[in-house]
C-alpha positions in Angstrom: 61.2 76.8 155.0 63.4 79.3 153.1 65.4 81.9 154.5 68.1 84.7 153.6 71.8 83.9 154.8 74.3 86.4 154.8 72.2 89.1 153.0 73.3 88.0 149.2 72.0 84.4 148.9 69.1 82.5 149.7 69.4 79.5 152.4 67.3 76.5 151.1 68.5 74.2 154.0 65.3 72.4 155.6 63.3 72.7 152.4 61.3 70.1 150.7 61.7 69.8 146.9 59.6 67.3 144.7 61.9 67.2 141.5 64.6 69.4 140.2 65.0 73.0 141.3 66.3 76.0 139.2 67.0 79.2 141.0 67.4 82.6 139.0 68.6 86.0 140.8 68.6 89.3 139.3 70.9 92.1 140.4 70.0 95.9 140.2 72.7 98.7 140.4 70.6 101.8 141.2 73.4 104.0 141.1 73.5 106.5 138.0 75.3 105.5 134.9 78.7 107.4 134.5 79.0 110.0 131.9 82.2 110.4 129.3 81.7 114.1 128.5 85.4 114.8 128.7 86.3 112.0 126.2 88.8 113.8 123.8 92.0 112.1 123.2 95.4 113.8 124.5 96.7 116.3 121.7 99.2 115.0 119.3 102.7 115.1 120.8 104.6 117.8 118.9 101.7 119.1 117.1 102.8 122.0 114.8 101.8 123.9 111.9 98.3 124.0 110.5 97.6 127.5 111.8 95.3 128.5 109.0 93.4 125.5 109.1 92.8 125.4 113.0 91.9 129.0 112.7 89.1 128.1 110.2 87.9 125.3 112.3 87.6 127.7 115.5 85.9 130.3 113.4 83.3 127.6 112.1 82.9 126.4 116.0 82.9 130.0 117.6 79.4 130.7 119.3 77.2 133.1 117.4 76.8 136.4 119.4 73.9 138.8 119.0 72.5 137.5 115.7 75.9 137.6 114.3 77.1 134.8 111.7 75.0 131.8 111.1 76.1 128.8 113.3 77.9 125.9 111.6 76.3 122.8 112.9 78.8 120.3 111.3 82.3 120.8 110.1 84.0 117.9 107.9 87.8 117.7 107.7 88.9 115.5 104.5 92.0 114.6 103.3 94.6 111.7 102.2 95.1 109.0 104.9 98.0 110.2 107.0 97.3 113.8 106.0 96.9 114.6 109.9 93.1 114.9 109.9 92.5 113.4 113.4 95.5 115.4 114.9 94.1 118.6 113.7 90.4 117.7 114.7 91.7 116.8 118.4 93.8 120.1 118.6 90.9 122.1 117.4 88.4 120.4 119.9 91.0 121.1 123.0 91.1 124.7 122.0 87.4 125.1 121.4 86.8 123.5 125.0 89.5 125.4 126.5 87.7 128.7 125.4 84.8 127.5 127.2 82.6 127.1 124.2 81.3 123.5 125.2 80.4 123.7 128.7 78.2 120.4 128.2 81.5 118.5 127.1 83.1 116.8 124.4 82.6 113.3 123.0 84.9 111.3 120.8 84.0 108.4 118.9 86.2 106.4 116.2 83.9 105.1 113.4 86.7 103.0 112.0 85.5 103.8 108.7 88.1 101.9 106.7 88.4 98.8 108.6 86.8 95.6 107.9 83.9 96.2 110.2 83.3 100.0 110.2 81.2 101.2 113.0 77.6 101.7 111.6 75.2 104.7 112.5 73.2 102.4 114.9 76.4 101.5 116.9 77.5 104.9 116.9 74.5 106.1 118.4 74.5 103.4 121.1 78.2 104.5 122.2 77.1 108.2 122.2 74.1 107.5 124.2 75.9 105.3 126.8 78.5 108.2 126.9 75.7 110.6 127.6 74.7 108.3 130.8 71.7 106.4 129.2 71.1 103.2 130.9 71.5 100.4 128.5 68.1 99.1 128.7 66.6 102.6 128.0 68.5 102.7 124.6 65.8 101.7 121.7 66.6 99.1 119.1 65.7 101.1 115.8 68.2 103.7 114.7 65.6 106.1 114.4 64.6 105.7 117.8 68.1 106.1 118.9 68.7 109.2 117.0 65.6 110.9 118.3 66.3 109.9 122.1 70.3 111.3 121.2 68.8 114.5 120.1 66.7 114.7 123.1 69.5 114.0 125.7 71.7 116.6 123.9 68.7 119.4 124.2 68.9 118.9 128.1 72.7 119.9 128.1 74.8 122.7 127.9 76.4 122.9 124.2 78.5 119.6 123.3 81.1 119.2 120.9 80.8 115.7 119.1 84.0 114.5 117.3 83.1 111.6 114.8 86.5 110.5 113.6 87.4 108.3 110.3 84.1 108.3 108.9 83.8 106.5 105.4 80.3 107.4 104.5 77.5 110.0 105.1 75.4 107.2 106.3 77.8 106.7 109.5 77.4 110.4 110.4 73.8 111.3 109.4 72.2 110.0 112.3 74.8 111.7 114.8 73.6 115.1 113.6 72.5 117.2 116.8 69.1 118.8 116.6 70.2 121.9 118.6 72.1 124.5 117.1 74.2 125.0 120.4 76.1 121.7 119.7 78.6 120.8 117.1 79.6 118.0 115.2 83.2 117.7 113.8 83.7 114.8 111.3 86.9 113.5 109.7 87.1 111.5 106.7 89.3 110.7 103.9 86.5 111.3 101.6 84.6 114.9 101.0 81.2 114.6 102.2 79.1 117.4 100.7 75.9 115.5 101.5 76.1 116.7 105.1 75.6 120.2 104.3 78.8 120.8 106.4 81.5 123.3 106.4 84.1 121.5 104.3 87.8 121.8 105.0 90.0 120.0 102.7 93.4 119.2 104.4 96.6 119.3 102.2 100.2 118.5 102.8 102.2 120.7 105.1 104.2 123.5 103.8 108.0 123.0 103.8 108.4 125.1 106.9 105.7 123.3 108.7 107.3 119.9 107.7 110.9 121.1 108.9 109.3 122.2 112.3 107.6 118.8 112.7 110.7 116.8 112.2 112.8 118.9 114.6 110.0 118.9 117.2 109.9 115.2 117.0 113.4 114.7 117.5 113.7 117.0 120.4 110.8 115.6 122.3 112.7 112.3 122.3 116.0 114.2 123.0 116.4 117.7 123.6 119.8 117.9 122.5 119.2 116.1 119.1 119.9 118.9 116.6 120.2 116.9 113.6 117.3 118.4 111.5 118.3 122.1 113.0 122.0 121.5 112.0 121.3 120.2 108.5 118.6 122.4 107.2 118.8 121.5 103.6 119.1 117.8 104.3 116.0 118.2 106.3 114.3 119.9 103.6 115.0 117.0 101.1 113.8 114.7 103.5 110.5 116.5 104.0 110.0 116.7 100.4 111.0 112.7 99.9 108.1 112.4 102.3 105.8 114.5 100.3 105.2 116.7 103.3 102.9 114.2 104.5 102.6 114.3 108.3 102.5 110.6 108.6 105.5 110.0 106.7 107.2 113.0 108.4 106.4 111.1 111.9 107.7 107.7 110.6 110.9 109.4 109.2 111.3 111.3 112.7 110.9 107.9 114.4 113.5 106.2 112.3 115.9 109.0 113.3 115.1 108.5 117.0 115.6 104.8 116.9 119.1 105.4 115.4 120.5 108.1 117.0 123.6 108.1 115.0 121.9 107.8 111.5 122.8 111.1 109.5 119.7 112.6 108.0 121.4 112.5 104.7 121.6 108.7 104.9 117.6 108.5 105.2 117.3 111.0 102.5 119.2 108.7 100.3 117.3 105.6 101.3 114.2 107.3 100.2 115.3 108.6 96.7 113.9 105.9 94.8 110.3 106.4 94.5 109.6 102.8 93.7 111.2 101.8 96.9 110.3 104.5 99.1 107.3 103.0 100.9 109.6 100.2 102.1 111.3 102.6 104.3 108.4 104.7 105.2 107.6 102.0 108.2 108.6 102.3 111.8 107.3 98.7 112.5 103.9 100.3 114.0 102.8 102.8 111.5 103.2 102.4 107.6 102.4 104.9 104.8 101.6 101.7 102.5 99.3 100.6 105.1 97.4 103.8 105.5 97.0 104.2 101.6 95.8 100.4 101.3 93.0 101.2 103.4 91.7 103.8 101.0 92.8 101.8 97.9 90.7 98.7 98.8 87.5 100.5 99.2 87.6 101.7 95.5 85.4 100.0 92.7 87.3 98.3 90.1 87.4 100.7 87.7 88.3 103.4 89.7 91.3 101.3 91.2 92.6 100.6 87.6 92.3 104.1 86.7 94.5 105.1 89.6 97.2 102.4 88.8 97.3 103.4 85.1 97.6 107.3 86.3 100.3 106.2 88.5 102.3 105.3 85.5 101.6 108.7 83.5 105.1 110.7 83.4 105.4 114.3 84.8 103.6 116.0 87.5 100.1 115.7 86.2 98.3 114.1 83.3 95.5 115.1 81.1 92.3 113.2 81.0 92.9 112.8 77.2 96.4 111.1 78.0 95.1 108.7 80.6 92.1 107.7 78.3 94.7 106.6 75.7 96.4 104.4 78.5 92.9 103.0 79.4 91.8 102.6 75.7 88.3 103.8 76.7 86.6 107.1 77.6 86.8 107.7 81.2 83.4 108.3 83.0 83.5 111.5 85.1 82.2 109.5 88.0 85.5 107.4 88.1 87.4 110.8 88.3 85.0 112.2 90.9 85.2 109.2 93.1 89.1 109.3 93.1 88.9 113.0 93.9 86.2 112.5 96.8 88.9 110.1 98.2 91.4 112.4 97.8 93.7 110.1 95.8 94.0 112.5 92.9 93.4 116.1 92.6 92.8 118.6 90.0 95.8 120.1 88.7 96.1 123.8 87.5 94.4 123.2 84.2 90.7 121.8 83.7 90.8 118.3 82.9 94.3 117.7 84.2 94.9 115.5 87.4 97.8 115.1 89.9 98.7 112.8 92.3 100.5 113.0 95.9 104.2 111.4 95.2 103.4 108.6 97.8 100.1 107.9 96.1 102.1 107.3 93.2 104.7 105.3 94.8 102.0 103.1 96.3 100.4 102.7 92.8 103.6 101.6 91.3 104.2 99.2 94.3 101.1 97.6 93.2 102.1 97.0 89.8 105.3 95.8 90.7 103.8 92.9 92.7 101.6 91.3 89.9 102.8 89.9 86.8 99.4 90.5 85.1 99.3 94.2 86.3 102.8 94.6 84.9 102.0 93.5 81.6 98.9 96.0 81.6 101.0 98.6 82.8 103.5 98.3 80.2 100.9 98.3 77.3 99.5 101.3 78.7 102.8 103.1 78.7 103.5 102.0 75.1 100.2 103.3 74.2 100.6 106.7 75.9 104.3 107.1 74.4 103.5 106.3 70.8 99.8 107.4 70.4 99.7 110.6 72.6 103.0 111.9 73.1 104.8 111.0 70.0 102.1 111.7 67.7 100.9 114.9 68.9 104.7 116.1 69.6 105.3 115.2 65.7 102.1 117.4 64.8 103.2 120.3 67.0 106.8 120.2 65.7 105.7 120.0 62.1 103.4 123.2 62.9 106.5 125.0 64.1 108.4 124.4 61.3 105.8 124.9 58.6 106.4 126.9 55.8 104.1 128.1 53.2 103.9 125.6 50.2 104.1 122.6 52.6 100.9 120.4 53.7 99.1 122.1 56.5 99.3 120.2 59.7 96.0 118.8 61.1 96.1 119.1 64.5 97.4 122.3 65.4 95.9 125.3 63.2 98.6 127.7 64.5 101.9 127.9 66.1 100.5 129.5 69.2 98.2 126.3 69.8 101.1 123.9 69.0 103.4 125.7 71.6 100.3 125.8 74.3 100.1 122.1 73.9 103.9 121.4 74.2 103.8 123.9 77.2 101.2 122.0 78.9 102.7 118.6 78.3 106.2 119.4 78.6 107.0 117.8 81.9 105.3 114.5 80.7 107.2 114.7 77.4 110.4 115.2 79.0 110.0 112.3 81.3 108.4 109.9 78.5 111.9 110.5 76.5 113.6 108.9 79.5 111.6 105.7 79.1 114.2 105.2 76.3 116.4 103.6 78.9 114.2 100.4 78.5 114.7 98.7 75.3 110.9 98.1 74.8 110.7 102.1 74.6 114.0 103.1 72.9 113.1 103.7 69.7 109.9 105.4 70.1 111.5 107.7 72.7 114.2 108.7 70.4 111.4 109.7 67.8 109.7 111.7 70.6 113.0 113.4 71.7 113.6 114.7 67.9 110.2 116.1 67.9 111.1 118.3 70.9 114.6 119.7 69.8 112.9 123.0 68.1 110.5 123.6 70.9 113.0 123.1 73.9 115.3 125.2 72.0 112.9 128.2 71.3 111.7 128.3 74.7 115.1 127.9 75.9 114.3 125.0 78.5 117.9 124.4 78.7 117.9 121.8 81.3 115.4 119.7 79.8 117.0 120.0 76.6 120.2 118.6 78.0 118.3 115.8 79.7 116.5 114.9 76.7 119.6 114.7 74.6 121.6 112.7 76.8 118.6 110.2 77.4 118.1 109.9 73.6 121.8 109.2 73.3 122.0 106.5 76.1 118.7 104.9 74.1 120.3 105.0 71.0 123.4 103.4 72.0 121.1 100.6 73.8 119.7 99.9 70.6 122.9 100.3 68.2 121.3 102.9 66.3 124.3 105.1 65.1 121.9 107.5 63.2 119.7 108.1 66.4 122.9 108.5 68.5 124.5 111.0 66.0 121.3 113.1 66.2 121.2 113.0 70.0 124.9 114.2 70.0 124.0 117.0 67.7 120.8 118.1 69.9 123.3 117.6 73.1 125.6 120.1 71.3 122.7 122.7 70.7 121.5 122.3 74.3 125.2 122.7 75.7 125.7 125.9 73.6 122.4 127.3 75.1 123.9 126.6 78.5 127.1 128.6 77.7 129.2 125.6 77.7 130.9 126.1 74.3 133.7 123.7 74.7 131.5 120.6 75.5 129.1 121.8 72.5 132.3 121.7 70.0 132.9 118.1 71.1 129.4 117.0 70.8 129.0 118.5 67.4 132.2 117.0 66.3 131.2 113.5 67.5 127.7 114.0 65.7 129.5 115.1 62.6 131.8 111.9 62.4 128.7 109.7 63.2 126.6 111.4 60.2 129.7 111.2 57.7 130.0 107.5 58.6 126.3 107.0 57.9 126.4 108.9 54.6 123.8 111.5 55.6 125.1 114.5 54.0 122.2 117.0 54.9 122.7 115.9 58.5 126.5 116.3 58.1 126.1 119.8 56.8 123.5 120.8 59.5 126.3 119.6 62.0 129.1 121.5 60.3 126.7 124.8 60.6 125.9 123.9 64.4 129.8 123.4 65.0 130.5 126.7 63.6 128.4 128.3 66.1 129.7 126.6 69.0 133.3 127.4 67.7 132.3 131.1 67.6 131.2 130.9 71.1 134.4 129.2 72.0 136.4 132.2 70.6 137.7 130.3 67.6 136.4 132.4 65.0 138.5 131.5 62.2 137.5 127.6 62.6 133.8 128.7 62.8 134.2 130.8 59.4 135.6 127.5 58.0 133.1 125.3 59.2 130.0 127.5 58.0 131.6 127.7 54.7 132.0 123.8 54.5 128.3 123.8 55.5 127.2 126.4 53.0 129.0 124.5 50.2 127.4 121.2 50.9 124.0 122.5 50.9 124.5 124.3 47.8 125.6 121.1 46.2 122.7 119.1 47.7 120.3 122.0 46.5 119.0 123.0 49.9 118.5 126.6 49.4 116.9 127.4 52.5 119.3 125.5 54.7 122.0 127.6 52.6 120.3 130.8 53.5 120.5 129.9 57.2 124.0 129.2 56.8 124.7 132.6 55.5 123.1 134.0 58.4 125.3 132.1 61.1 128.4 132.8 58.6 127.4 136.7 59.0 127.7 136.5 62.9 131.2 134.6 62.5 132.4 137.2 60.0 131.2 140.1 62.2 133.2 138.6 65.2 136.3 138.3 63.0 135.9 142.1 62.3 134.9 141.5 58.9 131.9 143.5 59.2 131.1 144.7 55.6 131.2 140.9 54.9 128.9 140.1 57.5 126.4 142.6 56.4 126.6 141.2 52.8 126.3 137.5 54.3 123.1 138.8 56.1 121.5 140.3 53.1 122.1 137.0 51.2 120.3 135.3 54.3 117.4 137.7 54.0 116.8 136.9 50.2 117.2 133.2 50.7 114.7 133.1 53.7 112.1 135.3 51.8 112.4 132.9 48.7 111.8 130.0 51.3 108.9 131.6 52.9 110.7 131.5 56.2 109.5 134.5 58.0 110.6 133.4 61.5 114.3 133.1 60.4 113.9 136.4 59.1 113.6 137.7 62.3 116.9 136.3 63.8 118.6 137.7 60.6 117.1 141.2 60.8 118.5 141.2 64.5 122.0 140.1 63.5 122.1 142.7 60.7 121.2 145.4 63.2 124.4 144.4 65.2 126.6 144.6 62.2 125.1 148.1 61.2 125.5 149.2 64.6 129.2 148.4 64.5 129.8 150.6 61.5 127.9 153.4 63.4 125.0 153.2 61.0 122.5 153.6 64.1 119.1 154.7 62.2 119.5 151.6 59.9 120.2 149.4 62.9 117.1 150.8 64.7 115.0 149.9 61.7 116.4 146.4 61.4 116.2 145.8 65.2 112.4 146.9 65.1 111.7 144.5 62.3 113.3 141.8 64.4 111.3 142.6 67.4 108.1 142.4 65.4 108.8 139.0 63.8 110.0 137.4 66.9 107.1 138.4 69.0 105.0 137.1 66.4 106.3 133.7 66.7 106.7 134.0 70.4 110.5 133.9 70.5 110.6 135.7 73.8 114.4 135.4 74.3 115.0 136.4 70.7 112.8 139.2 71.1 114.1 140.0 74.3 117.6 140.4 72.9 116.5 142.3 70.0 114.8 144.9 72.3 118.0 145.1 74.6 120.0 145.9 71.3 117.2 148.4 70.0 117.6 150.0 73.6 121.3 150.7 73.2 120.8 151.9 69.6 118.2 154.5 70.9 120.7 155.6 73.7 123.5 156.0 71.1 121.1 158.3 69.1 120.4 160.2 72.6 117.1 159.0 73.2 117.1 158.0 76.7 113.4 157.7 77.2 113.0 155.3 74.3 116.1 153.3 75.5 114.7 152.7 79.0 111.2 151.7 77.6 112.8 149.1 75.6 115.2 147.9 78.2 112.1 147.4 80.5 110.3 145.5 77.4 113.4 143.3 77.1 113.4 142.4 80.9 109.9 141.3 80.8 110.6 139.3 77.6 113.6 137.7 79.2 111.6 136.5 82.3 109.0 134.8 80.0 112.1 133.2 78.2 113.2 131.7 81.3 116.4 133.7 81.5 116.5 135.6 84.9 120.1 136.8 84.5 119.3 138.7 81.3 116.2 140.2 82.7 118.1 141.4 85.9 121.0 142.9 83.7 118.0 144.7 81.7 116.4 146.1 84.5 119.5 147.3 86.2 120.4 149.2 82.8 116.9 150.6 82.6 117.5 151.9 86.2 120.5 153.6 85.4 119.1 155.7 82.7 117.9 159.1 83.7 115.1 160.5 81.7 114.0 164.1 81.5 
């Protein structure tokens, strides 16, 4: 006989058994399954900024009232790893629930999209159904049946917000779409997902102000009296910039400061200065920018991974598709660029066909290359191709067009000076940085050649800081290779750049060094050019008689060598020195000789500068109407060649001539035009002076 004992087991005592006995028991819990409809994680501590993005998400989720705007069923926030997508999504979800928009509750699910074993759509549905209190034995096996049950359960509830965090593919998310327009699905991903028909929000880096506030708030959460960020605003801004205004990097930087209460902000800034070593420091033991970016990188197909690595090597803030194609030795399929853009590892720059990287993505790519001998050799070959076959080749063609005169062979690449200048303007950042590769012996000679091609352009556009940087880099590269002629050219270019910067004494020293090196090398043409440049620098330094002597020496050398165009240009500079010495009639004669020589050589651009200087000399003698005619001619020619600084200067002097002729309306108009041209020429001080002068003129 068998009976129960104690209510929770069976008593087999007294029973008769013939053979082995197996007992099986089932336990049934009849209580209702629990729900998880308040499942949002806590808001991120110290969440700050993102006001515009937060507002956009809330507008998307706001319930439509009285047939108003169409409901947004799905919103997808995408962006680079560490950009703060989850924090924004959680913040928006709390705000929306706090406004009573989702009385049915909120569900949160991490899809682990970039882990080794991401959550599948089938697994995600099971988790959500369990959270919605569906008994496990009632959850179907097939994904389509699970999705149908999921939609049915949601239909019986008030509006529910589902947050699907960290998705890597539309397939993970598509089964989670609710069927009822009352509900909303908020997705975060490192990839753009236009396939979902969602309201797409791309999350970019924080503004400098938001980044500063994040750093300060993070420190004060740990210690309300920690004012290191507030007290050192400039250093904090530099720290934020070193972090690329990326929230993850900023949080790690803040954690490092919290861990070491005595660490000055400037010390951390110094540790993050070297881009190649930056990711090593952006690691607080638990979080790492390198690890965050590696999750995105390892999902890339091989061709996209290679493209990203090579793009990280390209100099400048952005790079063209053509330039990177030279590095890869092949045409790059659009799908490769599109794949990297969808993953937010690259983004389109201002011009079509140009691409830019976040600084920390670039640092990640450089780190990858540095860690592999094979990748390093691939990288060096790619850089050499870029320097020689793209930057140097086309800069040389552009420089040839800028200096082209009638009778010379027409350049192939650029049909006009305008086209040449446009290309140089677009590629300027990369060109200037590529010259600095000359510090590595492998690239030194080619970098020096590139630098020589940029001298005229940088001078014409008056990019003074770039001109000084290029000249110094070239000088150092020439010293590395022992090429005395290249060193002489670099000293001369540095002298011209220093003179543009108003540093006349330093310019004199640079030209003196250049002249000695050219003389030792037996390059008499370059020696003559340097005497002429030295004369200009001496004049700026107030050493007028020495300047006249230097120009005369240059003129005689060119005459001996039969360099008639160069001799004409020296006459123009000699005219300026003679004018400064008070020998105005001689100056006018020198300028007229210069004009004759420039006309004979077909050098129309040089004529523009000479006409301007002739106007200055004529004004000194009170020959106002002749001066106005000279200035007007100068303005026409200089604008034709996009010499914005020269044209601005000529307009300024033309205004003064009209003022002297008692024509205030014309004077004011020309001053305003001068201000506009000075602005285009990157000369803000001169522009401000011209506008101030215009404002002081009262016209009838």
